[in-house]
Backbone bond lengths (Angstrom), bond angles and torsions (degrees), N, CA, C in turn:
res aa  C-N    CA-C-N  psi(-1)  N-CA   C-N-CA  omega(-1)  CA-C   N-CA-C  phi
1 M - - - 1.484 - - 1.506 109.17 -
2 S 1.249 121.96 138.46 1.457 124.03 178.31 1.476 112.33 -72.49
3 T 1.336 116.48 160.48 1.461 120.36 -175.33 1.557 109.97 -65.61
4 S 1.354 116.80 -38.34 1.450 117.96 -179.25 1.559 109.31 -66.95
5 A 1.278 116.73 -39.37 1.453 118.94 179.55 1.550 112.68 -65.42
6 S 1.337 112.47 -35.97 1.469 118.31 177.01 1.510 110.42 -68.47
7 T 1.326 119.67 -41.03 1.432 121.68 179.04 1.574 108.10 -63.59
8 T 1.284 117.57 -45.03 1.457 120.29 178.66 1.515 112.81 -58.01
9 T 1.303 119.03 -42.07 1.430 123.81 -179.95 1.517 112.06 -66.21
10 S 1.339 115.26 -41.26 1.466 120.13 179.06 1.531 109.91 -64.62
11 S 1.363 114.34 -47.42 1.476 115.26 -179.03 1.494 114.08 -63.59
12 T 1.378 116.12 -34.55 1.412 119.96 -179.40 1.522 109.98 -70.19
13 T 1.317 118.10 -37.92 1.483 121.38 179.45 1.513 109.04 -64.29
14 A 1.322 115.38 -43.58 1.527 118.61 179.73 1.492 110.34 -62.15
15 F 1.349 114.93 -38.82 1.486 118.54 -179.91 1.519 110.00 -64.88
16 D 1.297 118.70 -46.15 1.460 125.61 -172.56 1.543 107.82 -62.83
17 A 1.305 120.00 -33.85 1.483 123.18 -173.12 1.522 109.51 -64.53
18 L 1.308 119.43 -28.60 1.494 123.75 178.47 1.535 115.57 -103.19
19 G 1.324 114.17 -21.66 1.480 116.07 178.87 1.519 109.61 85.51
20 A 1.309 116.28 173.41 1.447 121.97 -177.90 1.535 111.92 -72.17
21 P 1.329 114.12 145.51 1.484 116.64 -179.09 1.507 112.04 -73.44
22 A 1.347 116.36 150.39 1.462 121.94 174.02 1.467 111.05 -98.11
23 P 1.296 120.64 158.19 1.450 122.43 172.46 1.603 108.68 -59.57
24 V 1.246 115.12 149.92 1.490 119.85 -176.48 1.523 112.75 -113.05
25 L 1.250 116.54 136.75 1.475 123.20 169.37 1.504 109.63 -102.27
26 S 1.347 116.13 132.18 1.454 118.68 179.69 1.547 105.79 -125.87
27 F 1.351 114.96 136.10 1.468 119.82 179.67 1.500 109.72 -138.49
28 S 1.347 114.28 129.14 1.447 116.27 -179.70 1.620 106.43 -158.65
29 P 1.342 115.76 154.35 1.455 121.62 -11.72 1.549 113.44 -90.88
30 V 1.248 113.96 151.32 1.500 119.76 163.25 1.494 102.38 -92.00
31 T 1.353 116.86 123.91 1.434 124.13 -174.83 1.477 111.50 -104.67
32 L 1.292 120.43 119.87 1.410 125.48 179.90 1.545 110.30 -113.71
33 S 1.291 116.36 122.83 1.505 119.10 176.22 1.479 110.29 -81.70
34 V 1.355 114.25 125.63 1.473 121.22 179.65 1.489 110.11 -119.99
35 P 1.350 120.48 116.93 1.450 122.58 -179.55 1.521 110.69 -56.64
36 G 1.313 114.77 132.93 1.474 120.97 178.73 1.525 117.24 85.98
37 R 1.354 113.76 -14.77 1.453 117.74 177.54 1.578 106.87 -79.42
38 P 1.344 120.05 135.60 1.424 119.99 -173.22 1.525 114.54 -68.77
39 V 1.284 116.82 -22.44 1.469 122.36 173.17 1.557 107.21 -137.81
40 D 1.339 115.54 157.93 1.449 118.73 178.71 1.498 108.55 -62.43
41 L 1.318 115.34 156.57 1.457 125.91 176.49 1.506 107.60 -88.86
42 Q 1.326 118.24 117.49 1.398 125.31 176.97 1.470 114.57 -109.48
43 V 1.321 115.64 136.84 1.494 122.86 -169.95 1.528 109.38 -132.52
44 R 1.363 114.42 135.13 1.474 119.67 166.50 1.516 109.14 -94.19
45 V 1.343 115.39 135.92 1.449 122.36 177.01 1.530 110.92 -113.83
46 S 1.308 117.18 124.57 1.480 121.40 175.78 1.498 107.79 -121.87
47 A 1.296 118.14 132.90 1.451 122.29 -176.83 1.540 111.18 -149.44
48 P 1.284 113.62 153.24 1.481 117.21 175.03 1.521 111.01 -66.81
49 A 1.266 115.92 144.10 1.499 121.45 -179.42 1.553 112.04 -67.18
50 T 1.309 117.46 -17.96 1.424 122.03 -176.79 1.532 108.47 -130.28
51 G 1.327 114.28 162.11 1.476 118.28 173.61 1.542 111.21 106.62
52 T 1.337 112.66 154.01 1.468 117.84 176.44 1.523 107.58 -131.92
53 A 1.361 117.81 178.53 1.476 123.37 -176.47 1.578 107.98 49.26
54 L 1.267 116.69 48.57 1.503 122.01 -175.33 1.524 108.58 -84.80
55 P 1.319 119.42 125.28 1.452 121.30 176.14 1.518 113.22 -69.56
56 V 1.316 116.95 155.25 1.426 122.83 -179.92 1.486 110.67 -97.95
57 L 1.342 116.99 136.79 1.494 121.74 178.17 1.538 108.05 -125.39
58 L 1.308 119.38 104.53 1.468 123.00 175.22 1.521 109.07 -77.57
59 L 1.326 115.24 139.17 1.470 122.09 -176.85 1.487 110.13 -127.44
60 S 1.420 114.67 114.30 1.398 119.35 -177.87 1.596 109.88 -99.67
61 H 1.313 115.80 120.55 1.485 120.48 -176.21 1.511 109.29 -74.84
62 G 1.339 111.13 160.48 1.472 118.90 175.63 1.500 111.86 -88.06
63 H 1.342 117.00 -157.72 1.448 123.43 -177.49 1.514 106.64 -100.94
64 G 1.324 118.13 -91.99 1.436 120.08 171.28 1.569 115.46 78.14
65 P 1.292 117.98 161.94 1.432 123.74 -176.49 1.517 117.92 -80.85
66 S 1.313 118.09 -16.92 1.395 120.71 -172.47 1.597 109.88 -74.97
67 N 1.296 112.46 160.62 1.519 119.17 177.67 1.445 113.45 -76.36
68 N 1.306 118.09 -35.58 1.499 119.79 -169.35 1.494 113.63 -123.38
69 L 1.285 124.53 -15.12 1.394 122.15 -177.99 1.562 112.51 -71.32
70 S 1.323 114.78 -23.50 1.482 118.17 177.02 1.534 107.23 -90.06
71 S 1.289 116.26 61.45 1.458 123.39 -177.71 1.527 108.67 -164.19
72 L 1.313 116.63 -173.63 1.465 120.41 175.50 1.487 112.49 -65.53
73 N 1.342 119.13 -8.87 1.419 121.50 178.79 1.514 115.13 -90.52
74 G 1.355 117.31 0.41 1.453 120.37 -175.29 1.554 112.18 -96.78
75 Y 1.303 113.69 -179.35 1.467 122.60 169.91 1.580 112.67 60.98
76 A 1.291 117.15 29.58 1.450 118.40 178.78 1.477 114.68 -57.10
77 P 1.404 117.27 -38.43 1.482 115.67 -178.72 1.566 115.17 -62.30
78 L 1.266 115.65 -25.26 1.495 120.52 177.50 1.528 109.68 -90.46
79 A 1.329 116.34 -50.58 1.489 122.86 -174.01 1.452 109.57 -57.19
80 G 1.384 116.65 -48.93 1.419 119.85 -176.64 1.562 113.61 -62.38
81 F 1.355 114.94 -38.85 1.471 118.23 -177.61 1.544 107.01 -71.19
82 W 1.292 118.91 -45.00 1.467 121.34 -176.05 1.554 108.45 -61.64
83 A 1.324 116.69 -41.37 1.443 120.04 179.59 1.533 110.60 -64.34
84 A 1.335 116.48 -43.12 1.424 121.82 -178.59 1.551 113.12 -63.67
85 H 1.336 113.70 -18.51 1.503 119.36 -178.94 1.492 112.15 -115.42
86 G 1.331 115.28 30.69 1.486 119.47 161.79 1.454 117.04 107.83
87 F 1.339 119.84 0.59 1.515 119.92 -179.04 1.490 111.28 -103.95
88 V 1.352 112.71 145.25 1.504 119.14 168.42 1.531 105.77 -90.41
89 V 1.331 116.11 108.41 1.474 121.66 -174.27 1.494 108.56 -94.37
90 L 1.340 117.17 123.44 1.443 125.74 -179.31 1.561 108.65 -111.53
91 Q 1.331 117.54 118.63 1.413 122.02 -174.61 1.532 107.97 -122.56
92 P 1.346 117.42 103.87 1.504 118.54 173.29 1.573 109.77 -81.90
93 T 1.339 108.56 159.37 1.456 119.06 164.64 1.415 110.08 -93.72
94 H 1.371 121.71 105.48 1.465 125.17 -179.25 1.582 108.16 -70.93
95 L 1.251 115.45 163.41 1.489 122.51 179.00 1.559 109.37 -69.15
96 T 1.239 120.59 -11.99 1.433 123.84 178.07 1.582 109.22 -79.88
97 S 1.228 119.07 -13.95 1.461 123.97 -177.54 1.521 114.15 -55.15
98 A 1.314 116.56 135.77 1.467 119.71 176.29 1.504 110.93 -63.66
99 T 1.329 120.42 -19.73 1.439 119.64 174.41 1.502 114.84 -72.74
100 L 1.283 115.80 -10.66 1.526 118.76 -179.84 1.516 112.33 -113.67
101 S 1.345 116.52 -3.19 1.490 114.40 -167.79 1.494 111.62 -62.86
102 H 1.311 122.49 -26.26 1.424 122.72 178.30 1.494 112.64 -73.87
103 L 1.268 116.49 -13.08 1.536 121.64 -177.58 1.462 113.48 -103.02
104 V 1.400 119.70 -24.59 1.393 121.34 -168.16 1.489 112.79 -126.21
105 A 1.333 119.78 7.22 1.471 123.22 -175.01 1.520 113.24 -52.72
106 D 1.344 116.47 -36.58 1.440 118.01 -178.37 1.556 113.36 -105.28
107 A 1.332 115.59 13.04 1.511 116.74 177.97 1.466 112.16 -75.98
108 P 1.368 116.10 151.42 1.518 120.39 177.13 1.520 109.44 -52.43
109 G 1.428 114.83 134.23 1.439 117.00 177.23 1.517 112.20 100.50
110 A 1.376 118.98 -15.12 1.469 119.85 177.70 1.547 110.24 -68.44
111 P 1.321 117.50 152.25 1.404 128.27 3.28 1.569 116.08 -92.89
112 D 1.368 115.39 -13.98 1.463 120.91 -171.50 1.545 113.03 -84.74
113 F 1.399 115.36 -26.32 1.513 118.51 -179.54 1.488 112.03 43.84
114 W 1.317 117.93 41.73 1.498 120.80 -175.32 1.582 111.95 -61.43
115 R 1.310 114.82 -39.51 1.435 116.62 -179.67 1.525 111.74 -72.39
116 S 1.293 116.95 -43.47 1.428 123.14 -179.87 1.488 109.64 -58.88
117 R 1.322 119.76 -45.78 1.418 122.81 -177.32 1.532 109.74 -56.71
118 A 1.328 116.61 -47.59 1.449 116.99 176.87 1.487 115.49 -64.13
119 E 1.386 115.27 -39.19 1.423 120.87 -179.62 1.518 111.38 -64.56
120 D 1.348 118.64 -29.88 1.473 121.08 179.56 1.558 107.53 -56.72
121 M 1.304 116.57 -40.79 1.498 115.47 -176.94 1.485 113.05 -69.49
122 T 1.296 115.65 -37.01 1.535 120.30 178.11 1.509 107.66 -66.36
123 H 1.338 120.79 -41.45 1.467 121.58 177.89 1.496 110.31 -61.43
124 I 1.319 120.17 -40.51 1.451 123.21 179.02 1.516 110.84 -63.33
125 L 1.354 116.18 -43.12 1.485 116.53 -179.15 1.535 109.30 -69.78
126 D 1.299 117.44 -33.77 1.456 118.87 177.70 1.531 112.31 -64.46
127 R 1.336 115.19 -25.14 1.482 120.21 -179.33 1.467 116.75 -110.14
128 L 1.295 116.03 24.80 1.506 119.26 -176.56 1.496 109.09 -57.85
129 D 1.365 120.86 -38.52 1.413 120.14 178.08 1.484 115.57 -60.59
130 V 1.413 114.84 -37.86 1.415 116.93 175.46 1.468 114.41 -63.09
131 I 1.389 114.98 -44.20 1.443 121.95 178.45 1.514 111.83 -57.45
132 E 1.343 112.45 -46.97 1.459 119.88 -177.53 1.530 113.64 -61.81
133 S 1.333 116.48 -36.60 1.398 119.61 -179.62 1.502 115.34 -82.74
134 T 1.404 114.70 -19.11 1.466 120.81 -179.04 1.528 111.60 -82.16
135 V 1.322 117.28 -37.58 1.477 120.13 -175.79 1.507 109.88 -81.91
136 P 1.335 115.34 123.47 1.462 117.05 178.61 1.505 113.58 -57.47
137 Q 1.360 116.30 139.72 1.436 124.53 174.92 1.564 114.67 72.32
138 L 1.331 115.45 9.36 1.445 117.12 -176.08 1.577 111.62 -104.70
139 A 1.251 116.48 -19.13 1.523 121.64 -175.43 1.518 111.44 -54.87
140 G 1.331 114.49 128.72 1.455 121.69 173.66 1.538 113.12 81.58
141 R 1.399 118.31 9.26 1.428 119.49 -171.15 1.567 110.26 -112.86
142 I 1.350 118.68 -3.09 1.434 121.23 -174.72 1.488 112.91 -97.67
143 D 1.324 118.83 136.47 1.431 124.24 173.40 1.517 108.64 -88.17
144 H 1.302 119.29 99.44 1.425 124.68 -171.75 1.593 112.92 -67.88
145 S 1.315 114.78 -15.96 1.444 120.50 176.98 1.524 115.68 -92.55
146 G 1.313 113.78 -11.91 1.467 119.17 -178.18 1.495 112.42 -99.67
147 I 1.336 120.55 82.74 1.448 125.38 -171.63 1.501 109.65 -113.11
148 A 1.345 118.87 129.24 1.465 124.10 176.84 1.523 105.86 -132.09
149 L 1.327 113.29 171.91 1.503 121.76 -173.23 1.536 110.88 -147.25
150 A 1.340 114.80 140.41 1.462 119.41 172.71 1.522 107.71 -137.26
151 G 1.291 118.15 153.14 1.429 123.18 -178.81 1.539 110.99 -159.60
152 H 1.371 115.58 138.81 1.416 120.28 -175.01 1.592 108.94 -114.25
153 S 1.224 116.34 129.08 1.503 122.64 172.92 1.529 107.02 67.29
154 L 1.364 115.65 -115.10 1.514 119.03 175.92 1.552 106.95 -61.32
155 G 1.351 118.90 -30.87 1.420 120.10 175.43 1.465 113.54 -65.45
156 G 1.349 116.49 -29.85 1.500 120.73 175.37 1.497 110.66 -68.52
157 F 1.351 114.85 -36.79 1.501 119.13 173.29 1.541 110.46 -60.75
158 T 1.304 115.94 -46.61 1.530 119.03 176.72 1.470 112.47 -59.46
159 A 1.382 115.09 -42.07 1.447 119.42 -179.34 1.531 111.52 -63.44
160 A 1.351 116.61 -39.06 1.458 119.94 178.16 1.473 112.98 -59.72
161 L 1.338 117.32 -40.42 1.485 120.40 178.37 1.502 111.41 -65.62
162 L 1.310 117.47 -42.66 1.482 123.53 -178.76 1.528 111.02 -65.33
163 L 1.371 115.32 -28.07 1.472 121.64 -176.40 1.517 108.60 -88.58
164 G 1.356 119.83 -3.21 1.434 119.55 172.48 1.559 114.79 122.59
165 A 1.315 119.30 -2.70 1.461 119.38 178.68 1.561 108.22 -63.92
166 G 1.289 117.63 147.90 1.453 124.61 172.35 1.546 109.09 -88.57
167 L 1.273 113.95 162.08 1.448 122.69 -179.79 1.548 112.78 -141.81
168 T 1.313 114.30 125.99 1.462 119.21 174.81 1.609 107.13 -88.84
169 D 1.270 111.86 109.65 1.515 116.01 -177.63 1.537 107.74 -71.45
170 P 1.299 114.68 119.86 1.499 116.86 -178.52 1.512 113.70 -66.25
171 A 1.318 116.94 -19.26 1.452 121.29 -179.94 1.549 112.29 -75.32
172 T 1.356 115.32 -32.10 1.464 119.36 -173.29 1.569 112.77 -120.83
173 G 1.330 114.52 -23.10 1.463 119.31 -173.18 1.502 111.63 81.79
174 D 1.315 117.76 -2.03 1.503 120.81 178.41 1.548 111.95 -77.32
175 V 1.308 115.38 144.25 1.503 121.52 172.00 1.508 109.60 -84.91
176 V 1.302 116.44 121.54 1.472 122.14 -174.72 1.478 111.34 -116.10
177 H 1.297 116.83 141.55 1.484 122.33 175.94 1.551 110.17 -121.87
178 V 1.284 118.07 126.83 1.490 120.92 176.70 1.475 111.31 -121.20
179 V 1.345 117.70 30.32 1.489 120.73 -176.61 1.503 111.31 -55.08
180 E 1.323 114.90 141.10 1.469 122.48 176.05 1.532 109.72 -108.87
181 P 1.279 119.05 97.65 1.465 123.48 -174.51 1.562 115.96 -61.42
182 R 1.316 116.58 -19.76 1.484 117.16 177.72 1.533 114.13 -74.36
183 I 1.365 115.11 -15.06 1.458 116.12 177.67 1.516 110.04 -83.14
184 K 1.299 116.99 125.28 1.484 121.79 -173.51 1.488 115.28 -87.53
185 A 1.314 114.57 -29.67 1.503 121.22 -177.34 1.576 110.46 -161.36
186 G 1.345 113.10 160.86 1.471 113.77 -175.95 1.548 110.56 -147.55
187 V 1.287 115.85 165.30 1.446 127.36 174.44 1.448 109.69 -125.97
188 L 1.415 118.75 123.18 1.425 124.62 -179.88 1.529 107.20 -107.88
189 L 1.249 118.36 118.64 1.508 124.35 -172.29 1.522 106.63 -110.14
190 A 1.267 115.50 110.77 1.515 121.59 175.44 1.512 109.32 54.66
191 A 1.325 117.64 42.46 1.424 122.68 -177.02 1.548 111.29 -75.10
192 P 1.361 118.06 153.70 1.408 119.38 174.89 1.542 112.85 -64.26
193 G 1.343 116.10 157.29 1.453 122.81 178.15 1.460 114.82 -102.60
194 R 1.286 117.24 -147.50 1.477 126.77 -171.48 1.570 111.95 -71.29
195 G 1.297 114.40 164.75 1.441 121.77 172.30 1.600 109.09 -99.61
196 G 1.274 113.10 -140.53 1.475 118.45 176.86 1.495 112.93 73.41
197 E 1.305 115.46 -147.18 1.516 120.80 -172.25 1.536 110.80 -66.08
198 V 1.364 116.78 -31.24 1.475 115.44 -177.77 1.497 114.64 -78.54
199 F 1.378 116.99 -11.72 1.423 122.43 177.66 1.519 109.96 -83.28
200 N 1.331 114.23 76.32 1.498 118.69 -165.12 1.510 112.85 -133.69
201 G 1.327 118.50 16.89 1.425 121.03 176.93 1.542 113.62 -80.65
202 P 1.306 116.74 168.91 1.512 119.68 -174.10 1.508 112.64 -62.22
203 M 1.361 119.52 -23.88 1.445 119.45 -179.65 1.553 113.54 -88.87
204 A 1.318 115.95 -9.32 1.454 118.96 -174.16 1.534 110.48 -62.21
205 G 1.299 118.60 -35.64 1.470 119.02 -178.89 1.507 110.74 -71.25
206 Q 1.324 118.58 -28.09 1.467 121.58 -179.43 1.489 112.18 -79.82
207 W 1.358 117.01 -25.27 1.437 120.24 -174.95 1.610 106.32 -130.55
208 P 1.335 116.70 63.75 1.439 118.07 -175.87 1.553 112.23 -65.93
209 I 1.359 118.00 -23.46 1.456 121.53 179.78 1.516 109.38 -57.41
210 I 1.329 118.54 -34.29 1.477 120.47 -176.63 1.475 112.04 -59.88
211 G 1.379 116.85 -34.29 1.435 121.59 -175.19 1.546 112.30 -89.11
212 G 1.342 115.61 5.61 1.449 116.82 -174.95 1.585 115.32 -98.26
213 V 1.361 114.68 11.22 1.438 117.84 -173.28 1.534 112.37 -85.94
214 D 1.362 117.22 136.20 1.377 123.44 176.03 1.527 109.41 -110.53
215 F 1.342 118.58 104.72 1.498 120.54 -172.73 1.496 110.90 -79.59
216 S 1.312 118.51 -7.16 1.517 119.25 -172.13 1.567 110.98 -65.32
217 T 1.293 118.68 -19.63 1.462 122.72 178.57 1.500 114.48 -102.43
218 M 1.304 116.76 8.07 1.472 121.33 -179.10 1.521 107.27 -84.67
219 T 1.299 118.23 81.95 1.420 123.97 -170.92 1.536 116.20 -90.64
220 A 1.248 116.44 -16.27 1.481 119.89 -178.44 1.537 111.05 -70.91
221 P 1.370 118.72 143.27 1.471 122.40 179.27 1.526 109.18 -53.37
222 A 1.339 113.13 138.74 1.532 116.71 179.97 1.516 107.01 -153.86
223 L 1.362 112.89 149.37 1.406 121.77 167.21 1.517 109.03 -104.24
224 V 1.314 118.12 119.45 1.475 120.61 179.00 1.585 106.56 -98.13
225 V 1.301 114.35 127.10 1.485 119.00 -179.41 1.535 107.98 -112.08
226 A 1.323 119.80 127.43 1.462 126.56 -177.88 1.535 108.34 -136.01
227 G 1.297 113.15 136.87 1.467 119.28 173.74 1.523 109.70 -88.16
228 D 1.322 118.25 136.53 1.480 118.22 -179.32 1.482 113.61 -78.96
229 K 1.301 117.87 5.21 1.521 122.66 174.19 1.531 108.64 -119.25
230 D 1.291 120.82 10.58 1.429 124.78 -174.23 1.563 107.82 -88.99
231 D 1.328 114.95 84.25 1.456 123.00 -176.36 1.507 111.65 -101.41
232 S 1.345 114.82 91.35 1.516 119.77 -172.62 1.480 111.25 -84.56
233 R 1.304 119.28 69.26 1.486 125.18 -178.86 1.510 114.58 -59.02
234 H 1.337 117.85 -21.45 1.435 119.17 178.55 1.523 112.71 -71.02
235 F 1.337 116.57 -16.43 1.484 122.16 176.04 1.530 112.45 -110.91
236 T 1.356 118.86 -35.00 1.407 119.80 -168.80 1.598 111.51 -157.10
237 D 1.329 117.51 153.54 1.431 121.31 175.38 1.566 107.99 -101.00
238 M 1.251 117.47 12.23 1.496 123.05 -175.81 1.535 108.89 -72.14
239 G 1.315 116.68 -24.21 1.497 118.34 -177.56 1.503 111.97 92.16
240 P 1.384 114.30 -172.12 1.488 118.79 -176.69 1.509 115.38 -58.74
241 E 1.363 116.17 -24.07 1.468 118.25 -176.68 1.520 111.11 -63.60
242 W 1.383 117.59 -21.22 1.445 119.20 177.67 1.532 115.15 -56.46
243 H 1.312 115.76 -31.18 1.464 118.37 -179.78 1.522 113.51 -80.40
244 A 1.370 114.14 -5.28 1.506 118.38 174.15 1.554 110.66 -90.80
245 D 1.363 118.00 -2.20 1.427 120.46 -173.85 1.594 113.71 -61.76
246 P 1.346 118.60 -32.95 1.425 118.13 177.44 1.561 111.62 -64.49
247 Y 1.291 118.67 -19.48 1.471 122.92 169.98 1.514 112.19 -87.84
248 T 1.315 117.99 -49.18 1.425 124.27 -176.67 1.491 113.92 -61.78
249 L 1.272 116.97 -40.65 1.457 122.21 -169.87 1.550 111.69 -100.49
250 A 1.300 117.90 -7.18 1.475 121.02 177.94 1.568 112.69 -97.27
251 P 1.300 115.51 154.27 1.483 117.41 176.17 1.529 111.17 -76.24
252 G 1.300 115.72 155.76 1.481 118.95 176.12 1.576 112.69 -66.62
253 P 1.290 118.53 170.50 1.431 126.04 0.49 1.580 112.08 -80.01
254 K 1.295 114.55 128.54 1.445 120.16 178.65 1.545 109.07 -139.59
255 D 1.361 116.00 151.85 1.456 123.47 171.73 1.486 108.14 -124.93
256 L 1.320 117.55 148.13 1.489 121.27 175.53 1.455 107.14 -124.55
257 L 1.342 116.35 123.14 1.472 125.60 172.36 1.500 108.81 -104.47
258 T 1.254 118.06 111.54 1.487 122.22 176.87 1.481 107.94 -101.61
259 L 1.322 117.37 116.28 1.477 121.15 -174.63 1.538 107.76 -92.48
260 F 1.322 115.06 131.22 1.461 120.37 -179.01 1.524 110.09 -71.24
261 D 1.371 117.62 138.05 1.421 126.62 175.50 1.500 112.81 61.99
262 A 1.284 121.39 16.15 1.463 125.36 -177.35 1.528 110.56 -91.77
263 E 1.312 115.33 135.09 1.420 121.89 173.44 1.531 109.13 -103.02
264 H 1.361 118.70 -161.49 1.488 120.29 -172.65 1.544 115.32 -61.03
265 G 1.306 111.91 -30.63 1.507 116.09 -178.87 1.554 111.23 -80.78
266 L 1.290 118.17 -4.62 1.492 121.13 -179.67 1.492 115.26 48.67
267 G 1.373 114.52 34.77 1.392 121.54 177.59 1.495 116.29 100.92
268 G 1.373 114.83 -17.08 1.477 117.17 176.39 1.542 110.42 126.23
269 I 1.346 116.78 42.94 1.461 117.78 -173.83 1.516 112.56 -78.71
270 A 1.319 118.88 -20.82 1.485 124.44 -175.48 1.464 112.54 -70.30
271 G 1.310 120.81 -20.14 1.453 119.86 179.67 1.526 109.39 172.04
272 Y 1.303 116.01 153.65 1.448 121.51 177.10 1.519 113.58 -62.86
273 D 1.275 115.71 128.09 1.531 121.03 177.05 1.488 111.28 53.32
274 A 1.328 119.00 46.29 1.479 119.77 -178.37 1.574 106.86 -82.66
275 A 1.280 115.63 127.10 1.456 120.82 -176.26 1.536 111.85 -62.01
276 E 1.334 118.11 -29.40 1.441 117.50 -177.48 1.550 113.36 -78.45
277 T 1.308 119.25 -6.35 1.422 120.21 179.93 1.534 109.65 -70.41
278 T 1.283 117.94 119.14 1.470 124.07 -171.73 1.512 113.04 -91.67
279 D 1.367 115.50 -7.70 1.522 120.28 -176.65 1.517 107.39 -134.88
280 E 1.319 118.66 43.71 1.480 120.04 -170.10 1.576 110.01 -56.20
281 S 1.330 111.21 127.23 1.502 119.77 -177.65 1.557 107.66 -156.90
282 P 1.347 115.40 93.50 1.497 115.50 174.44 1.495 115.04 -54.99
283 A 1.307 115.59 -33.87 1.488 117.74 -179.78 1.541 112.14 -68.23
284 R 1.360 114.72 -33.17 1.465 116.41 -179.70 1.540 108.69 -74.57
285 V 1.364 118.67 -37.96 1.437 121.32 176.59 1.500 110.25 -61.96
286 A 1.291 117.91 -42.31 1.464 121.45 -177.55 1.527 111.68 -64.85
287 A 1.399 114.79 -40.84 1.437 118.62 177.96 1.571 111.06 -65.85
288 L 1.342 114.06 -41.48 1.453 118.81 -177.74 1.543 109.30 -64.29
289 A 1.364 118.88 -43.60 1.384 123.02 178.74 1.539 111.59 -57.52
290 R 1.319 114.33 -40.74 1.460 117.27 -178.79 1.530 112.09 -73.18
291 L 1.313 115.01 -40.16 1.543 117.46 179.48 1.529 109.57 -66.79
292 T 1.349 121.12 -42.95 1.388 118.66 -179.34 1.562 114.14 -64.28
293 A 1.336 113.55 -41.18 1.451 120.01 178.99 1.542 109.55 -61.62
294 A 1.293 115.80 -39.89 1.471 119.53 -179.00 1.525 111.13 -68.48
295 Y 1.340 114.95 -40.40 1.500 119.64 179.11 1.486 109.50 -60.23
296 L 1.368 117.79 -49.16 1.426 119.18 -175.31 1.539 112.58 -70.02
297 R 1.272 117.44 -32.91 1.440 121.34 179.15 1.503 111.10 -65.16
298 T 1.386 117.28 -38.73 1.376 119.76 175.28 1.533 114.77 -71.88
299 R 1.326 115.23 -37.46 1.471 117.46 177.29 1.529 111.22 -68.09
300 L 1.271 121.38 -33.04 1.464 122.65 178.93 1.514 113.53 -81.65
301 H 1.362 113.68 -22.85 1.421 118.50 -179.37 1.512 110.53 -130.70
302 P 1.375 114.41 81.30 1.500 116.55 -174.20 1.548 109.82 -57.46
303 G 1.303 112.84 140.31 1.440 118.07 -174.73 1.539 113.45 100.51
304 D 1.273 115.43 -22.54 1.535 119.31 174.15 1.494 107.58 -69.83
305 Q 1.320 112.28 136.92 1.478 119.44 -173.10 1.515 113.49 -98.30
306 A 1.319 118.87 9.43 1.424 123.24 -173.86 1.593 112.19 -56.98
307 W 1.346 114.63 -44.93 1.429 116.54 -179.32 1.529 115.85 -65.12
308 R 1.328 114.72 -43.93 1.423 119.53 179.42 1.534 110.03 -63.21
309 T 1.367 115.78 -46.73 1.441 117.50 -178.84 1.524 113.32 -67.06
310 T 1.225 118.68 -42.99 1.458 121.39 -178.39 1.502 112.56 -70.29
311 S 1.265 119.00 -44.40 1.433 121.99 179.45 1.533 110.48 -63.88
312 E 1.298 119.43 -40.55 1.455 122.18 175.97 1.491 110.76 -60.96
313 A 1.375 116.16 -41.53 1.458 119.72 179.55 1.448 117.10 -66.44
314 L 1.301 116.13 -37.32 1.495 123.66 -172.96 1.474 116.28 -103.51
315 T 1.299 118.73 -10.42 1.478 119.72 -178.51 1.511 113.73 -122.36
316 T 1.310 118.10 13.38 1.476 121.01 177.80 1.528 106.73 -131.07
317 G 1.275 113.33 156.40 1.528 119.55 177.57 1.484 111.40 87.19
318 P 1.383 115.41 178.71 1.439 120.15 -173.75 1.536 115.86 -66.37
319 D 1.270 119.11 -17.81 1.432 123.64 -176.09 1.574 111.98 -107.33
320 A 1.332 115.72 19.76 1.459 117.86 -177.50 1.485 113.44 -61.32
321 V 1.326 118.59 139.86 1.470 124.33 177.05 1.488 111.98 -83.96
322 G 1.311 117.01 -16.51 1.422 122.60 -177.71 1.474 114.80 -175.36
323 R 1.284 121.95 -165.65 1.472 125.45 175.89 1.494 107.65 -132.78
324 V 1.381 115.40 153.85 1.459 120.06 -179.53 1.524 106.85 -122.11
325 A 1.354 112.74 140.35 1.455 121.12 170.78 1.529 106.55 -126.07
326 S 1.348 115.48 153.57 1.459 118.04 -176.96 1.513 109.71 -142.14
327 K 1.340 114.31 153.97 1.451 120.41 172.55 1.516 112.92 -151.99
């Protein structure tokens, strides 16, 4: 078989595993009042226009240099795809967002707001009924027991905590757990790795919280996504392998997707045509969107073959976008 024919077959197989996309409805902001939070919690909701018993996918944004991508307005390349393939995607604007910096700079928990970021997700799950009744055409269509989570960069740090990782609070020295048991599975995208001696970059002193994570208690199923060119020297000299730590140091069941030639933006997942993306690749973003959707579908619906079929199609052969390890 020729290379072009092989590529076409693999792409078709990966497509068939998830089915055709549905039109997407997007509604924002849904505003939730949270006692003690310095500003209201605002959420974007994206959902397929059709279907019932739709699982929920929480999406935690990263930090980044842009003014608006670190908010409910970011990550459209992923959020749109996930919604088109059957998920109700809920995107909060965390207090770390550049859109809020002028309002919360002196608020308790600044600048990392690590606890607030995790609590945002719990507040959203507590108010799912409000969200469902607020968004037109969504009422009665959510599967409240099918909850998944994804986070990029600092959002991956938040996801790790919600999936069970412990955290040594630099302010007190206490080990804290903010695990959210309603979340069944997660995806960590270019998440930070370990602390200790390897946490030695110039930014480590400014963000000590990043190095305080203990992955040994992160027991929930998760797909860890790391770029093999994501060398975060501002935090560590360990190299790209640092971003695989949530897989390496956590107990199973875990899967590791290493994307070839991917840097921290993983091809441009934070937004369409974002200037800060150093490794822009629409093809990589499309493959990642499909792989993550397939992983979560299989985790939420045991017996579904989407992950096996899609990962075999996209991570094997001469045109593989990456490689997968499992434990």
